[in-house]
N, C-alpha and C positions, 0 to 999 in steps of 0.2 A: 520896444515899445513896451511898453507902460500900462500898466495897474489886470484887471480881471478881462478875459477875451471872455467874447459872448460868440456860441452856433445857434445861430436865429433864421426857418422852418417855417418857408410862409403856406397859404395854402394856395389849394389849386384841383380840388376831388381828388378820386380813384389817383388820376395820371400823376397827382401833385407826388403822393406817398410813395410813387413805383422812381419816377426820374430820380428825385432828392435821395433815395436809399441808390439809384445806380450813377448817381454822383458819388456820394461821399465813398463809394467799392470802385469807381472810377481814380479816382483819389489817389485812394491804399494803391490800387496795379499800379502807378508809376513813381509813386512819393509817400512807404505809410509812412513816415516820418509826419507829413502831413495831415494825413488822415487819423492819423493819431490822435496827433495835436488836436482837433477838431473833437472828436469825440469824447477829451479829455476837458473840453472847456469848464472853464469857470458854474456859466452860469447855461441852461438851455432853456432855449425860446419856441415854443413852438405855439402854432393859430392855424385851425383848422387839420390840413390837411397833413403841417408842417410838427401838429400835436402830437399825430401818432406816432410819426417819425424820429419825436424826441423822447415819447416813450419806451419807442422801440432799442431807440442804441440805446437807451439806459440799463434796459433790461442786464447786460451784457452778452447779451447772444451777438455772433460775428456780424460782419458787417455782407459777409459770402452766404453765412446762412440766414439773412433778411433776404438779401438777393434771388436767393432761390426762391421763396414764397412766396415772391414778384412773380416770378417766371415759369409757376412750376402752371400745370392744366388747369389745375380744380385753385378753388379760389369758395373762403366763405363770403365773399362781398355777392351785394344783391344788386341789380340794375334797377333804379329807381323807378326809372318808367317817365321819365323825365329829362329832356336835352338841358344842357346848359340855356341855350338860349332863352328858353321859355322861362329860365328862373331872372335872367337879365330882366329880358320882358317886364314881368311883377315888381322884379326889384324900380327901374326906369319908370312904373306904375306909381309908384311909391316914394319915387321922388320929385313927384313931376314937382313940386314947392319949392321955386324956386331959394325965398329966402326961407326955411328952412332951418335948424338946426341940425347939426350930426343929429343930438339926440333925440328931436321931436324925426327925421331921419331913419333911424334906430327903430320907435315905437313905430312907425305908418310897418315901416320891413318884417316887426313882429309881431302884425295885426295879421300880416299876409298867413304868416307860419302859421298863429295857429290855424287863421281856418282851411286852409290846404288840407286837401284830404292826404293824405300820405303810410306808409305803414307802419302799425301798433307800434308804441316807443320801446314796450322788452322784447320785439324783433331786431329792431335799429339795434339796440346792445347789448344782443348776440352779438352779431356781427361787429361793433365795438371788441368787444371781449375774445372775441378769432381772431382780433389784429395783437392787439398786447400779448407778447411773448408771456408776462408779467403781472400781478393786477394790482399791487403794492406800491406806493413811491417809492424814487429808488431815496440812497442815502447820501443825495447831492441836491444841488439848487437846478429844478425843473419848475417849468411856468407855464401855463399852460392859460391862454386868452378863451372868454366867451362873452356875450354879449345876454342881458337881463332885461327881457322882453319887457317886461312893464315900466323902469325907466329909463331904458335908452343904453345903461351905465355900461362899461369895456370893463367886466371883470377877471383877474388873476387868481388860478389857482396854482396852486401849489402841495405840497404834504407838510405844512402847517394847518391847511383850510378847512378839514373837517374835513371832508369830499374825497371820495373812494376814486381815485385814480378813471377805473375803466367811465364813471356818471362824467369826469370832467373833460376828458379825451372824445366822447358822447357828443356833449353839449358844443365844445371847439367846434365835432364837427358839423353838425347838424345846420348844415342847410337851406334857411326857407323856399319853401314851392316844392322840396325835393324828400325829405328827412324830418322825423317829428321835433318839432324842441321836445327839450327834457330838462324832467322832474326833479333837480335836488331840493328838502324840502320841503317850501311855502312857494318854490320859486320859480319861471319857465328860464330859460337858457337857448337861449341858439346860434348860430356859427362866428366866435371871434373875430373874422374876418368881415363881418361888416362894420366895415370902419377906413380898415386897413387891414392888407391882408400878412403883413409882416410885425405891424405893433411896435415895430423897434423902439420906440422909446423908450419901451418896459426892458430895455438893457442899458439903462441909462448908469448903472453902478460900474460899468464895466466899461475899458476906453479901449477895449478891441472886438470887433465883430466881423464876422463872414454869414454872409445874407445868402440863403439857395433862394429862387423865387421861380416856381413852376409857372412862367409866366414870361413874356415882351419884353421887354426893359421899356417898349412904349407902349405897357398896354395902360388905359385909359384907365383911371374910376373916378366914380357919381362924388366923390365925398373929397379931393384934393387933385395936388399934382399927383398925387401917384407915387409908383414906392421904389424909384430910380431917383426922381427928390429925397425922399422920407431919404434914404440911405446916405446924399451927398447931405444932407443937415445934419450927420449925427456928430454928436462933438467930438467923437475919437476919431478911430482913424476904425475906415468902416470897407469892407470886401463884398459886391453886393454879385453875386451868380446868377446868371439870368439864361431860361432854356431859349438856349441858338432856335436856327428855322428852321435844323434838323429835328430837335425833339418836339417841336412844335408841333408839324409835319406827324412827328409820332402819338404825338396826343388823340388826333382823331377830329374829329368834331363834335364830338362829347365827353372832355376829360371826367363824364361820374361814369359813362359803363365801362367795365370789370373788363370789358374783355382788349380797354385800352393797356392794360394792367401791361403784359410782357415788352410789346415793343415802346413803351414812355422809360421802361427799364434796362434796356437797352442801348437805349438813347441816352440816357444819364447815365449810364458806363461808360459811354463811347463819347457824349460831352466831356467828365471828369478827368477821364485821361490826357484831353487837349487843354484842358483847366488847370490837372494837376502843379506844372510848375510856376506858373503862374503865382499859385496860392501857395503854394510853400514860399516862392521869393515874398509876397505880403506877411507870415509868419515870420520870417526870418530864417527859413531852416533850407535856404540853398547860400 
């Protein structure tokens, strides 16, 4: 396979962070070469939960250490006090106009984000800061997505953006209705997954992409055909790893609830072990 390789990690709440960490460690358990190839990808692209994981793995911490953080009894994560179903209802209300453009839909969801009473912004930023082993951008290509609330535009932060890594990840993880929008300069940002939970098109300079999606392959999207179709449409070679039935069950009813971390991580690791040979074959390592 030719060209640069991307590791693309999608959104999925606290469960998604734990699951993707588990997937990567499970792959390492069975195929260390495949896991190393993923970690050494030319481009790391993260959206929402995925932004936290790409920042974590680019810090140099081992997968075993990152996994141990997910299954530990204690955690800096806090409960938003809302269920994912309530957030979904807010989205659907904002998306009620079928003729609205994607930008207009994002702007309407942004208004919901601005009006919703959540924890204070500094409280949420502290949670994100504690998620990240390092707070400086790595010396490699790391892309983190967010959405400008005022314009509805998708924004990509990287080490050349002049934005603090903690702020970039906080913006990418700012789920409307659950967490406060993030202020960077004069602009307010919300979750980068509003529109696509993977934003695979931002790996346009890569010929190969491995995509971890903390959702079922048939999960619907109010913005289009969904992640599976996005992966199928990638112009290069793309492999999507979606949460299987066991993993989805481990996520529980609310993937925003910190109590789902341990089960989600364990299910991800088990699934990673099952997927390792397939990933290695895709990468040409067997």
